[in-house]
Each structure stands twice: as structure tokens, then as C-alpha cells.
C-alpha positions in Angstrom: -10.8 93.5 127.2 -14.3 93.1 128.3 -15.4 96.2 130.6 -18.5 97.2 132.0 -19.7 100.3 133.1 -22.6 100.1 135.8 -22.3 97.2 139.3 -25.2 95.2 138.6 -23.5 92.2 140.5 -26.3 89.2 138.8 -25.2 91.0 135.3 -21.5 91.3 136.0 -21.1 87.1 137.3 -23.4 86.6 134.8 -20.4 87.5 132.2 -17.9 86.2 134.0 -19.1 82.9 133.7 -19.4 83.3 129.9 -15.9 84.0 130.3 -14.4 81.2 132.2 -16.3 78.9 129.3 -14.5 80.8 126.7 -17.3 82.4 125.5 -16.0 85.5 124.5 -12.5 86.0 122.4 -11.6 88.9 125.1 -8.0 87.3 127.8 -9.5 90.1 130.7 -12.2 90.1 132.1 -12.4 93.3 134.2 -15.3 95.2 136.5 -15.3 97.4 139.2 -16.1 96.6 142.4 -15.5 98.7 145.6 -11.9 97.9 147.5 -11.2 95.1 148.6 -11.0 95.4 152.1 -15.2 95.7 151.4 -17.5 92.8 149.6 -16.6 93.6 146.3 -19.0 90.2 144.7 -16.3 88.5 143.9 -14.3 87.0 146.7 -15.6 83.2 147.3 -15.3 84.7 151.2 -18.8 85.9 150.5 -20.5 83.5 150.0 -22.4 80.3 152.0 -19.7 78.1 153.9 -19.8 75.5 151.8 -18.7 77.5 148.5 -15.8 79.0 150.5 -15.4 74.8 151.7 -15.0 74.0 148.4 -12.2 76.4 146.5 -10.4 75.2 149.8 -10.9 72.4 148.9 -9.4 72.9 145.2 -7.0 75.1 146.2 -5.4 72.4 149.0 -5.5 69.3 146.3 -3.9 71.4 143.2 -1.3 72.5 146.2 -0.7 68.6 147.1 -0.1 67.8 143.2 1.8 70.8 142.2 3.8 69.8 145.3 4.7 66.2 144.1 7.5 65.1 142.3 6.1 63.2 139.8 5.4 65.8 136.3 2.8 63.9 134.9 0.1 63.6 138.1 0.6 67.0 138.4 -0.4 67.6 134.5 -2.9 65.2 134.6 -4.6 66.7 138.1 -4.4 70.0 135.8 -5.9 68.9 132.9 -9.1 67.9 135.6 -9.4 71.3 136.9 -9.9 72.9 133.0 -6.6 74.1 132.2 -4.8 73.3 128.7 -1.7 71.9 128.9 0.0 70.0 126.0 2.4 67.5 125.1 6.3 67.4 126.4 5.7 70.2 129.5 7.7 70.1 132.0 6.5 71.7 135.7 9.1 72.1 138.3 9.2 71.8 141.8 7.2 74.0 143.4 4.6 75.8 140.1 2.1 77.5 141.8 -1.2 77.7 139.3 -3.8 80.1 141.1 -6.2 77.7 142.1 -9.3 80.4 141.5 -9.8 79.9 137.8 -7.5 77.2 136.0 -9.4 76.6 133.2 -8.3 79.9 132.4 -4.6 78.5 132.1 -2.8 77.3 128.9 0.0 75.7 127.8 1.1 74.6 124.8 3.3 71.4 123.2 7.3 72.0 124.7 7.1 74.6 127.5 9.1 73.9 130.2 8.5 76.0 134.0 11.0 76.6 136.6 11.3 76.4 140.3 8.5 78.2 142.1 7.2 80.0 139.2 4.0 81.5 140.1 0.9 82.0 137.0 -2.1 84.4 137.9 -5.6 83.7 136.6 -7.1 86.9 138.9 -5.8 89.7 140.5 -8.3 92.8 142.4 -7.7 96.2 142.7 -8.2 99.2 144.8 -11.4 99.8 141.7 -11.1 96.5 140.0 -11.5 92.9 139.9 -9.6 91.3 137.1 -9.6 87.1 135.4 -7.6 86.8 132.8 -6.4 83.8 130.5 -2.7 83.1 131.0 -1.3 81.7 127.5 2.5 79.6 127.6 3.1 79.1 123.6 4.9 76.7 122.7 8.3 75.8 123.0 8.4 78.9 126.1 10.3 78.4 128.9 10.0 80.5 132.1 12.7 80.8 134.4 12.8 80.0 138.3 10.6 82.3 140.5 9.2 84.3 137.1 5.0 85.1 138.0 2.4 85.9 134.6 -0.3 87.9 135.5 -3.6 87.2 134.6 -4.2 88.1 131.2 -1.1 87.8 129.7 0.1 85.8 126.1 4.1 84.1 126.4 5.0 84.1 122.9 6.4 81.0 121.1 9.7 80.2 121.6 10.1 83.1 124.0 12.1 83.1 127.6 10.8 85.0 130.6 13.9 84.9 132.7 14.2 83.5 136.4 11.7 86.3 138.9 10.9 88.1 136.2 7.3 89.6 136.8 5.6 89.7 133.6 2.7 92.5 133.2 2.5 92.7 129.6 2.8 90.4 126.7 6.0 88.6 125.4 7.0 87.9 122.1 8.1 85.0 119.7 11.1 83.7 120.3 11.7 87.5 122.8 13.2 87.3 126.8 12.0 89.4 129.0 14.4 89.6 132.0 14.1 91.2 136.1 16.3 94.2 136.2 19.3 92.9 137.7 20.8 93.4 141.2 23.1 97.1 140.6 25.0 98.3 143.8 24.2 101.6 144.6 26.6 102.3 147.4 29.2 100.4 149.6 30.0 101.6 153.1 33.2 103.4 153.2 33.7 104.5 150.4 33.5 108.3 149.1 
């Protein structure tokens, strides 16, 4: 993980740029920020109007392609935005990939991503900004509605169950599932 002390915004942006280019081996970029309700220095909305419009155009274009019924079109657009996509990858309807840094996404050969799954490449916390590579290794299965957090690697042949929130690496061949619903109390029974 990449952490720094201090809060020099220029140095932080240079480190983030190097991270996005792949100049570092880390999977997670972290930088301390003030509360996200104020300016953090990392939100596209804090820059120029042109920068905000460009981001929204990219996000809208990606959303249109990801809603498309044609898998090849989805994969083509992701590759154009810098994502590394292998062969035999299938993205179901409604898959959402973070438009902020799609170049941080790697999906290897033979991966299936289910209906409405989400892959994040950045997040704001109360006191820090994070950007991270989302890596899904060969033959992994991501169930519908699952969410993969930034900086997470899903191992080869791993299974992520429907609606699971994955905030830690999943080893090769392992399964990560959401907690099953359970009945806590039935009205009228004592």
C-alpha cells in the first residue's frame, strides 16, 4: 500500500498519476484528506468545468456501453478506456465499473461477472482518498449484485457469491459469500 505523510497536493497528484500508469507495484493508493464534505483535491468536481464535463461524458458513455446487450461492445469500450480485459470474459447486464479510473481494472481470461455486479476503483473515506487496482484472475466467477472494492484481487477460479461485498483479497479457488438471511423474530410466537 502506498501511504504518505503530509498533504502536499501537487506531490499527491504526481504519485496518483504514477500509480495510475502502473509505475508502482502497489495495488492501493492512499492519501490523507479532510472530510469529503469539503474540498479533498481528488474529486473531478473540484477542477475546471471542462474537467467535470469530460468526466461526466466518459461516465455516461461507459454506462451506455455497459447497459448494452452486446458483450463485445462492453469489452471493446473498457479496453479503450484502459482496462485490461482477457479473452472469454462475459459481463452480464447491469454490470457497473467505476468510471473514475477504469484503467485500474484487470479482468483475466474466462471470467464471468453476474447481473448488476460492481467493481470500484476509488473511494473517499472520512479522512482519506483511496484508489486501487481491481484484479479478477482467470476463471473467476462474480455473482450478481456483488461489489468488489478498490485494491482487491479475486484469485484464479475463485467464486464470489451473489450480493457479497468483497473488501479483502479472495484466494485462488476460494469462495466468498454474503451472509445468509436469517429469521430473528416471528411475530406472535413466544
